[in-house]
N, C-alpha and C positions, 0 to 999 in steps of 0.2 A: 681676759684676765680679771676684769671687774664687772660687777653686776649692780643694777640699781632698780628700784621700784618706786614709782610716784603715784600716789592715789590722791585725786583732787575731787572734793565734793562740788557739785554744781546743780543748778536747776535743770529741768528738762530742756534739752537743746531745741531751739526753734519754737518754744512754747508760745510766743506772741502770735505765731501763725498757725497754731494747731489748737483748735477749739476743745479737743478732748483732753488736752494737757492742763494741769493746774496753772493758775496765773503766776507770773513772776513779778507782777507790778506791786510795789509797796506804795500805798497812798498816804498822804499826810495824816498823821495821827495814828497810823497802824504801827504795830511793833512786830518785828521779825525775830523769831528765835528758832534756832536749829541746833540739834545735837547729833553728832555723828560719832560712833564708836567702832573702832576696828579691833578685832581680836585675832591674834595669830598663834599658831602652834606648830610644832615640828613632830612629825611621826617617823618612826623607823631609824632614829638616831640612837646608837648605843654609846653609853658613857664608857670612857676608858679608865 
């Protein structure tokens, strides 16, 4: 009857243990900025 969708941005999972992944450690004095944009559309819907 109902549907839902949840999108959560996150760092690479297990990045502290994977040397090929970017670091997720923020050191004193560093600034973290991130922008995430989602864009959705609908195809095949006819207006009545």
